C-alpha positions as CSV (number, residue, x, y, z in Angstrom):
1,M,29.0,-10.8,7.7
2,T,25.9,-13.0,8.3
3,W,24.3,-13.5,11.7
4,K,25.7,-17.1,11.8
5,Q,29.2,-15.8,11.1
6,R,28.9,-13.3,13.8
7,M,27.8,-15.9,16.3
8,Q,30.6,-18.2,15.3
9,K,33.0,-15.4,15.8
10,W,31.8,-14.9,19.3
11,L,31.9,-18.6,20.0
12,G,35.5,-18.8,18.8
13,H,36.7,-15.8,20.7
14,E,39.4,-16.9,23.2
15,G,38.7,-14.1,25.6
16,L,35.0,-14.7,25.8
17,D,33.9,-15.2,29.5
18,V,32.7,-18.6,30.5
19,N,29.1,-17.4,31.3
20,T,28.6,-15.8,27.9
21,K,30.0,-18.8,26.1
22,Q,27.5,-21.1,28.0
23,Q,24.6,-18.8,27.1
24,L,25.7,-18.8,23.5
25,Q,25.7,-22.5,23.3
26,L,22.2,-22.6,24.6
27,L,21.2,-19.9,22.3
28,S,22.5,-21.8,19.2
29,E,19.8,-24.4,19.8
30,D,17.1,-21.9,18.8
31,E,17.8,-20.5,15.4
32,Q,15.1,-17.7,15.6
33,L,16.4,-16.4,18.9
34,A,20.0,-16.7,17.7
35,E,19.3,-14.7,14.6
36,D,17.6,-12.0,16.5
37,A,20.7,-11.8,18.9
38,F,23.1,-11.4,16.0
39,Y,21.4,-10.1,12.9
40,Q,22.4,-6.5,13.7
41,D,24.4,-4.4,16.1
42,L,22.2,-3.2,19.0
43,V,21.0,0.2,17.7
44,F,22.8,3.1,19.2
45,G,20.3,6.0,18.7
46,T,19.9,9.6,19.7
47,G,19.3,8.7,23.3
48,G,21.8,5.8,23.6
49,M,20.8,2.1,23.4
50,R,18.4,-0.3,25.1
51,G,17.7,-4.0,24.6
52,E,17.4,-7.4,26.2
53,I,20.3,-8.6,28.3
54,G,22.1,-11.5,26.8
55,P,24.9,-12.6,24.4
56,G,25.0,-11.2,20.9
57,T,25.7,-8.0,19.0
58,N,22.0,-7.1,19.3
59,R,21.9,-7.5,23.1
60,M,22.9,-5.6,26.2
61,N,26.1,-7.3,27.5
62,V,29.6,-6.3,28.7
63,Y,30.9,-6.3,25.1
64,T,28.3,-4.1,23.6
65,V,28.6,-1.7,26.6
66,R,32.4,-1.6,26.0
67,K,31.8,-0.8,22.3
68,A,29.4,2.1,23.1
69,S,31.9,3.4,25.7
70,K,34.9,3.1,23.4
71,G,33.0,5.0,20.7
72,I,32.1,7.8,23.2
73,A,35.6,7.8,24.5
74,D,36.9,8.4,20.9
75,Y,34.3,11.2,20.6
76,I,35.5,12.9,23.8
77,E,39.1,12.5,22.8
78,S,38.3,14.4,19.6
79,F,37.6,17.5,21.8
80,G,41.1,17.3,23.3
81,E,42.7,16.9,26.7
82,A,40.5,19.4,28.5
83,A,37.4,17.4,27.6
84,M,39.2,14.2,28.7
85,K,40.0,15.7,32.1
86,R,36.5,16.9,32.7
87,G,35.4,13.3,32.1
88,V,32.2,11.4,32.3
89,A,29.7,11.0,35.2
90,I,28.1,7.6,35.5
91,A,25.0,6.5,37.4
92,F,23.0,3.2,37.3
93,D,19.7,2.0,38.5
94,S,18.5,-1.2,40.2
95,R,18.3,-3.4,37.1
96,R,20.1,-6.7,36.4
97,M,23.7,-6.1,35.5
98,S,23.4,-2.3,36.0
99,P,26.4,-2.1,38.4
100,E,28.5,-4.4,36.2
101,F,27.7,-2.3,33.0
102,A,28.5,0.9,34.9
103,E,31.9,-0.5,35.9
104,E,32.6,-1.7,32.4
105,A,31.9,1.7,31.0
106,A,34.0,3.5,33.7
107,R,37.0,1.1,33.1
108,T,36.7,1.6,29.3
109,F,36.8,5.4,29.7
110,A,39.8,5.2,32.1
111,A,41.6,2.8,29.8
112,A,41.3,5.6,27.2
113,G,42.7,8.2,29.5
114,I,39.4,9.8,30.4
115,R,38.3,10.6,33.9
116,A,35.2,8.6,35.1
117,Y,33.0,9.5,38.1
118,V,30.9,6.5,39.2
119,Y,28.2,6.4,41.9
120,E,28.8,3.9,44.6
121,S,25.3,2.4,44.3
122,A,22.0,3.0,42.5
123,R,21.0,6.6,41.9
124,T,18.3,8.3,39.8
125,T,18.5,9.6,36.3
126,P,17.7,13.2,37.3
127,Q,20.5,13.1,39.9
128,L,22.9,12.0,37.2
129,S,21.7,15.0,35.1
130,F,22.4,17.3,38.1
131,T,25.7,15.6,38.7
132,V,27.0,16.3,35.2
133,R,26.4,20.0,35.7
134,E,27.7,20.0,39.3
135,L,31.0,18.4,38.4
136,N,31.3,20.2,35.1
137,A,31.8,16.8,33.5
138,F,32.0,16.7,29.7
139,M,29.3,14.0,29.4
140,G,27.1,11.7,31.5
141,I,25.8,8.1,31.3
142,V,23.0,6.3,33.1
143,I,22.7,2.5,32.9
144,T,18.9,2.0,32.9
145,A,16.0,0.7,30.9
146,S,13.4,2.9,32.7
147,H,10.2,0.9,33.2
148,N,10.9,-2.0,30.8
149,P,10.6,-5.6,31.9
150,P,13.4,-7.1,34.0
151,E,15.1,-8.7,31.0
152,Y,16.0,-5.3,29.6
153,N,18.7,-2.8,30.3
154,G,20.0,0.3,28.6
155,Y,22.7,3.0,28.2
156,K,21.5,6.6,28.1
157,V,23.9,9.4,27.1
158,Y,24.0,13.0,28.4
159,G,25.8,16.1,27.3
160,E,27.7,18.7,29.3
161,D,24.5,20.6,30.0
162,G,23.0,17.6,31.8
163,A,20.4,17.0,29.1
164,Q,20.2,14.1,26.7
165,L,22.3,14.8,23.6
166,D,20.7,17.0,21.0
167,L,20.3,15.6,17.5
168,E,23.6,17.0,16.1
169,A,25.7,15.8,19.0
170,A,23.9,12.4,19.0
171,D,24.6,11.9,15.3
172,Q,28.3,12.6,15.9
173,V,28.4,10.1,18.8
174,I,26.5,7.5,16.7
175,G,29.2,7.9,14.1
176,F,32.0,7.3,16.5
177,V,30.3,4.2,18.0
178,S,29.6,2.8,14.6
179,R,33.3,3.0,13.7
180,V,34.2,0.7,16.5
181,E,34.4,-2.5,14.5
182,D,35.0,-5.3,17.0
183,E,33.4,-5.2,20.4
184,L,35.3,-8.4,21.3
185,A,38.7,-6.7,20.8
186,I,38.2,-3.9,23.4
187,E,40.4,-4.2,26.4
188,N,39.8,-2.3,29.6
189,D,41.8,-4.3,32.2
190,E,44.7,-1.8,32.3
191,Y,44.1,1.8,33.3
192,D,45.2,4.5,35.7
193,S,43.2,4.0,38.9
194,S,43.4,7.7,39.7
195,L,41.1,8.4,36.8
196,L,38.2,6.6,38.6
197,E,36.4,8.5,41.3
198,I,33.6,7.1,43.4
199,L,30.6,9.4,44.1
200,G,28.4,9.3,47.1
201,E,27.1,11.5,50.0
202,Q,28.6,14.8,48.9
203,L,26.7,14.8,45.6
204,D,23.6,13.3,47.3
205,R,23.6,16.3,49.7
206,A,24.0,18.8,46.9
207,Y,21.2,17.3,44.9
208,I,18.8,17.1,47.8
209,D,19.5,20.7,48.7
210,Q,18.4,21.7,45.2
211,V,15.3,19.5,45.3
212,L,14.1,21.3,48.5
213,T,14.1,24.6,46.6
214,V,11.1,23.3,44.7
215,Q,8.8,24.1,47.7
216,E,6.5,27.0,47.2
217,T,4.9,27.3,50.7
218,S,4.9,25.9,54.2
219,V,4.3,22.3,54.9
220,E,0.8,21.2,55.8
221,P,-0.4,17.8,57.2
222,I,-1.0,15.2,54.5
223,S,-1.2,11.4,54.5
224,V,0.8,9.8,51.7
225,V,1.9,6.3,50.6
226,F,5.1,6.2,48.6
227,T,6.8,3.4,46.5
228,P,9.9,3.5,44.3
229,L,8.8,0.2,42.7
230,H,12.1,-1.5,43.6
231,G,13.9,1.3,41.9
232,A,16.7,3.8,42.7
233,S,14.7,6.6,44.2
234,G,13.6,5.2,47.6
235,A,16.4,6.4,49.8
236,T,16.5,9.8,48.1
237,V,12.7,10.5,48.4
238,R,12.7,9.4,52.1
239,R,15.4,11.9,52.8
240,V,13.6,14.7,50.9
241,F,10.4,14.0,52.8
242,D,12.1,13.9,56.1
243,E,14.1,17.1,55.5
244,A,11.1,18.9,54.1
245,G,9.1,18.1,57.2
246,Y,6.5,15.6,56.0
247,S,5.8,13.2,58.8
248,G,2.7,11.5,57.3
249,V,4.4,9.4,54.7
250,N,4.0,5.6,54.8
251,Y,6.5,3.7,52.7
252,V,5.7,0.4,50.9
253,K,8.4,-1.6,52.7
254,E,8.2,-4.5,50.3
255,Q,9.2,-2.2,47.4
256,M,11.7,0.2,49.0
257,A,14.9,-1.8,48.4
258,P,16.4,-1.7,44.9
259,D,15.7,-5.0,43.1
260,G,16.1,-5.5,39.4
261,E,13.7,-8.5,39.4
262,F,10.8,-6.3,40.5
263,P,9.3,-9.2,42.4
264,T,6.1,-7.6,43.6
265,V,4.9,-5.9,40.4
266,E,3.7,-7.1,37.0
267,S,5.4,-4.1,35.5
268,P,7.4,-1.3,37.3
269,N,5.5,1.3,35.4
270,P,3.6,4.0,37.3
271,E,1.4,4.5,34.2
272,E,-0.2,1.2,35.0
273,S,-2.8,0.7,37.7
274,S,-1.3,-2.7,38.7
275,A,1.9,-0.9,39.8
276,F,-0.2,0.6,42.6
277,D,-1.6,-2.7,44.0
278,L,0.6,-2.8,47.1
279,A,0.4,1.0,47.6
280,R,-3.4,0.8,47.4
281,K,-3.5,-1.8,50.2
282,Y,-1.4,0.5,52.4
283,G,-3.5,3.5,51.5
284,E,-6.8,1.8,52.2
285,E,-5.6,0.8,55.7
286,Q,-5.2,4.4,56.7
287,T,-7.3,6.2,54.0
288,A,-4.3,8.0,52.8
289,D,-4.9,11.1,50.7
290,L,-2.4,10.3,48.0
291,L,-0.5,7.3,46.6
292,I,2.8,8.0,44.7
293,A,4.9,5.6,42.6
294,I,8.1,6.3,40.9
295,D,9.7,4.2,38.1
296,P,13.0,2.4,38.5
297,D,15.4,5.1,37.4
298,G,13.5,7.9,39.2
299,D,12.5,10.1,36.3
300,R,8.7,9.5,36.0
301,V,6.0,9.6,38.7
302,G,2.4,8.5,38.9
303,A,-0.2,9.5,41.5
304,A,-3.5,8.0,42.7
305,V,-5.9,10.2,44.6
306,W,-8.5,9.2,47.3
307,T,-11.8,10.4,46.0
308,G,-13.8,9.5,49.1
309,T,-14.7,6.0,47.8
310,Q,-11.7,4.8,45.9
311,Y,-8.2,5.7,44.6
312,E,-8.3,7.3,41.1
313,L,-5.1,7.0,39.1
314,L,-4.3,10.3,37.4
315,T,-3.0,10.4,33.9
316,G,0.2,12.1,33.1
317,N,-1.7,14.9,31.4
318,Q,-4.0,15.4,34.4
319,T,-1.1,15.5,36.9
320,G,0.6,18.0,34.6
321,G,-2.4,20.2,34.6
322,I,-2.8,20.0,38.4
323,L,0.9,20.8,39.0
324,L,0.7,23.8,36.7
325,E,-2.4,25.2,38.4
326,Y,-0.8,24.9,41.8
327,L,2.6,26.2,40.8
328,L,1.4,29.2,38.8
329,G,-1.3,29.9,41.4
330,Q,1.3,30.1,44.1
331,K,3.7,32.2,42.2
332,K,0.9,34.6,41.2
333,A,-0.3,34.9,44.9
334,K,3.3,35.7,45.9
335,G,3.8,38.2,43.1
336,E,6.5,36.0,41.7
337,L,5.0,35.1,38.3
338,P,7.4,36.5,35.7
339,E,6.2,38.3,32.6
340,D,8.5,36.2,30.4
341,G,7.5,32.9,32.0
342,R,7.2,29.9,29.7
343,I,6.2,26.3,30.0
344,F,7.1,23.4,27.6
345,K,5.3,20.3,26.6
346,T,5.6,17.7,23.8
347,I,3.5,17.5,20.7
348,V,1.7,14.4,22.0
349,T,0.9,16.1,25.3
350,S,-2.7,17.4,26.0
351,G,-3.7,21.0,25.4
352,F,-5.1,20.9,29.0
353,G,-1.9,22.2,30.6
354,E,-1.6,24.8,27.9
355,A,-5.1,26.1,28.7
356,V,-4.2,26.3,32.4
357,A,-1.0,28.2,31.6
358,R,-2.9,30.6,29.3
359,S,-5.3,31.4,32.1
360,Y,-2.3,32.8,34.1
361,G,-0.9,34.6,31.0
362,V,1.9,32.2,30.6
363,E,3.2,31.2,27.2
364,S,3.3,27.5,26.2
365,E,5.7,26.0,23.6
366,D,5.5,22.6,22.0
367,V,8.6,20.4,21.3
368,L,9.1,17.0,19.7
369,T,8.4,13.9,21.8
370,G,11.3,13.3,24.2
371,F,12.5,15.3,27.1
372,K,15.8,16.0,25.4
373,F,14.0,18.6,23.3
374,I,12.9,20.5,26.5
375,G,16.6,20.2,27.6
376,E,17.6,21.7,24.3
377,K,15.4,24.7,24.8
378,L,16.9,25.2,28.3
379,R,20.4,25.1,26.9
380,E,19.6,27.7,24.3
381,N,18.1,29.9,27.0
382,D,21.2,29.7,29.1
383,A,22.9,31.7,26.3
384,Q,20.0,33.8,25.0
385,H,18.0,34.5,28.2
386,E,14.7,34.8,26.2
387,F,12.4,33.4,28.9
388,T,12.0,32.3,32.5
389,F,11.5,28.6,32.7
390,L,8.5,27.6,34.8
391,F,7.7,24.0,34.0
392,G,8.3,21.3,31.4
393,Y,6.4,18.0,31.0
394,E,5.3,15.2,28.8
395,E,2.2,13.0,28.9
396,S,4.2,9.9,29.9
397,Y,4.5,11.0,33.5
398,G,7.6,13.2,33.2
399,Y,7.9,16.6,34.8
400,L,10.6,19.2,35.5
401,I,10.0,22.2,37.9
402,R,13.5,23.6,38.5
403,D,16.1,23.3,35.8
404,F,19.1,22.3,38.0
405,A,18.4,19.0,36.4
406,R,17.9,18.9,32.6
407,D,15.8,15.8,32.4
408,K,12.4,14.9,33.9
409,D,12.7,14.6,37.6
410,A,10.3,12.5,39.6
411,V,11.8,13.5,42.9
412,Q,11.1,17.2,42.3
413,A,7.6,16.4,41.0
414,T,6.8,14.2,44.0
415,L,7.7,17.0,46.5
416,L,5.6,19.5,44.7
417,L,2.7,17.1,44.2
418,V,2.5,16.3,47.9
419,E,2.7,20.0,48.7
420,A,-0.2,20.7,46.3
421,A,-2.3,17.9,47.8
422,A,-1.6,19.3,51.3
423,F,-2.4,22.9,50.3
424,Y,-5.7,21.9,48.7
425,K,-6.6,19.5,51.6
426,K,-6.4,22.5,53.9
427,Q,-9.1,24.1,51.7
428,G,-11.3,21.0,52.0
429,K,-10.4,19.6,48.5
430,N,-8.6,16.6,47.1
431,L,-6.6,16.6,43.9
432,Y,-9.4,14.9,42.0
433,G,-11.8,17.6,42.9
434,V,-9.3,20.2,41.8
435,L,-8.9,18.4,38.5
436,N,-12.7,18.5,37.9
437,E,-12.8,22.2,38.8
438,L,-10.1,22.7,36.1
439,Y,-12.1,20.7,33.6
440,E,-15.3,22.8,34.3
441,R,-13.2,25.9,33.8
442,H,-11.2,24.9,30.7
443,G,-13.2,22.1,29.1
444,F,-13.1,18.3,29.5
445,Y,-9.9,17.2,27.9
446,R,-9.4,13.4,27.4
447,E,-6.4,11.6,26.0
448,L,-5.5,8.0,25.2
449,L,-2.4,6.1,24.2
450,V,-2.5,2.7,22.4
451,S,0.8,0.9,22.0
452,V,1.2,-2.0,19.7
453,T,4.3,-4.2,20.1
454,K,6.1,-5.2,16.9
455,K,9.1,-7.3,17.8
456,G,12.1,-8.4,15.7
457,I,13.0,-7.9,12.1
458,E,9.4,-8.3,10.8
459,G,8.0,-6.0,13.4
460,A,10.4,-3.2,12.4
461,R,9.4,-3.7,8.8
462,E,5.7,-3.5,9.6
463,I,6.1,-0.3,11.5
464,T,8.0,1.3,8.5
465,Q,5.3,0.1,6.1
466,L,2.6,1.5,8.3
467,L,4.1,5.0,8.4
468,D,4.9,4.9,4.7
469,G,1.4,3.9,3.9
470,L,-0.1,6.7,6.0
471,R,2.1,9.2,4.2
472,T,1.3,7.9,0.7
473,A,-2.5,7.8,1.3
474,P,-3.4,10.0,4.3
475,P,-6.9,9.6,5.8
476,Q,-9.3,12.4,4.7
477,S,-11.6,11.9,7.7
478,I,-11.5,10.0,11.1
479,A,-14.7,9.0,12.9
480,G,-16.6,10.9,10.2
481,I,-14.8,14.1,11.1
482,A,-12.7,15.9,8.4
483,V,-9.0,16.0,8.8
484,K,-8.2,19.7,8.7
485,K,-4.4,19.7,9.1
486,I,-1.6,17.1,8.9
487,E,1.8,17.6,10.4
488,D,4.6,15.4,9.1
489,Y,7.6,15.8,11.2
490,D,9.7,13.7,8.9
491,S,9.3,16.0,6.0
492,R,8.9,18.9,8.5
493,T,5.7,20.0,6.6
494,R,2.4,21.1,7.8
495,T,-0.4,20.6,5.3
496,L,-3.5,22.7,5.6
497,V,-5.9,20.2,4.0
498,D,-9.0,22.5,3.9
499,M,-7.0,25.3,2.2
500,G,-4.8,23.1,0.0
501,T,-1.6,24.8,1.2
502,S,1.4,23.7,3.1
503,E,4.1,25.4,5.3
504,A,7.3,24.4,7.0
505,I,7.5,23.1,10.6
506,V,10.2,24.8,12.6
507,L,11.1,21.7,14.7
508,P,13.8,19.0,14.1
509,Q,13.1,16.0,11.9
510,S,11.3,13.0,13.4
511,N,9.3,10.1,12.2
512,V,6.0,11.3,13.5
513,L,2.6,12.1,11.9
514,K,-0.1,14.2,13.6
515,Y,-3.7,14.7,12.3
516,F,-5.8,17.6,13.5
517,L,-9.6,17.3,12.9
518,S,-12.1,20.0,12.3
519,D,-13.7,19.6,15.8
520,G,-10.4,20.1,17.6
521,S,-9.6,16.4,18.1
522,W,-6.2,15.0,17.1
523,V,-4.4,11.8,16.4
524,C,-0.7,11.2,16.4
525,V,1.4,8.2,15.2
526,R,5.0,7.4,15.9
527,P,7.4,4.5,16.4
528,S,8.7,4.2,20.0
529,G,12.3,5.4,20.3
530,T,13.2,2.9,23.0
531,E,10.9,-0.2,22.5
532,P,9.7,-2.3,19.5
533,K,6.3,-0.5,19.4
534,V,4.2,1.8,17.3
535,K,2.3,4.3,19.4
536,Y,-1.1,5.9,18.7
537,Y,-2.1,9.0,20.6
538,F,-5.6,10.4,20.7
539,G,-6.9,13.7,22.1
540,V,-10.3,15.3,22.4
541,K,-12.0,18.2,24.2
542,A,-15.8,18.5,24.9
543,A,-18.2,20.4,27.1
544,T,-18.9,17.4,29.4
545,Q,-17.1,14.3,30.6
546,Q,-19.5,11.9,29.0
547,E,-19.3,13.7,25.6
548,S,-15.5,13.7,25.8
549,D,-15.3,10.0,26.7
550,E,-17.6,9.0,23.9
551,K,-15.8,11.1,21.4
552,L,-12.4,9.6,22.5
553,E,-13.7,6.0,22.0
554,L,-15.0,6.8,18.6
555,L,-11.8,8.4,17.5
556,K,-9.7,5.5,18.7
557,E,-11.9,2.8,17.1
558,S,-12.1,4.6,13.8
559,F,-8.4,5.3,13.4
560,L,-7.3,1.8,14.5
561,D,-9.8,0.4,11.9
562,I,-8.2,2.6,9.2
563,V,-4.8,1.3,10.1
564,A,-5.9,-2.4,10.3
565,N,-7.6,-2.2,6.9
566,R,-4.6,-0.9,5.0
């Protein structure tokens, strides 16, 4: 069926709601936009689906949400009545249509005879992860598009362990969803109302009690500015701070209420300096020690530290290194550092945290990009008990300290970060000073991410051609430095260039290439799993900050030139 036939099918559907029909009629006036809305089904991948809100098979709307939910319902039904009774826990963030999409999902599950637990209002992704485990639900869903622009929403899927689905389960779910042929034919008006249960304070209380166990030592005075960037975490973080005993927290009042339009920020992304504009004004008024911003669904956190003259925004790698130094240092001081302790990081995350962990005798293990792979390690350990989990993180501002949640948890990380800042302040230090001490001790690590947007059909084709080209003719050197090793996670092969040999990579398959240079620098290329982007990661280490900065810039320029001239 062509995209035009698909659109005509929607326009001719008797049950199509009036609002969608009106949007479709407007859409039909722009052939390029209409084609993009209907040329394919919205991709349901290993983590779920994400896309622009609007009419069409390639958009987030009530019909595509019903289709995904029907496919998941069929998957759950294949496990029998016990799985159906355990049901699905559902949360949603502050985005446009998030409550409506959550309701559509819940009703679709109930219409299929599956119990659905739905939060009464916006909650964070990590709280949903906790909730799946707390309720012994068979699966979990969060309606969110993380830090994407307001026109996006998404549908993230979790397994019974509270982690995002592993690759095997995800493939099975994708198969069930793909077999749902007609999203317009799914009815969810008739269902047993006893199968729907609204969640609220009882689960909030249980989650907050667990968050408070993250604390390592007594509360010390600290001045903090906090913003949830119009997202779902505001009320939860306020309660955590109050119950932990932090009185010096100033909240950015303009951004505390959930609002999917994100009216006061260019982008609700704590990785970007502009997201801190209002928090910075609050902080400067009182010379606050620390600014903290959490993204809309509450799983990623960014921090800016007062250096004495300005606020310095920490990278995700830097925050991870600082949190590890504080956490492991506290546990060692208390005699609580286990011999079998282990931390996890992704393959595009800096070696900085690994160096910090090594200094405490703690093992570090790499996983593929995506927190679900850390969750997978935790699930395996539930059965095998091979290690004691101490910390998991990724460079994109995601951290997990205690594994009562199985996804990155900005609420946990915020509490520990504030505690660390207060602890070091008592010693006459700020977090930026601690960071530089760590660099002096372990080397000056520097990292950079460059994301290039490639939208639509042509963009997807360009990304495929780029990766194929790099595999066919890999660079022999970058910035004049020889490529020593190439890891191709698609073929799961590690090529030792200087030795002319290769070996297997014991990690799942993924469309990722990583180049290791003879001086210890590295470059990684991968398509984004959630956005129409190709991402380039760069990492270096040097003896001084200046040398490290210069090396990083040369590496970036050289590799981007290589890509542009292919």
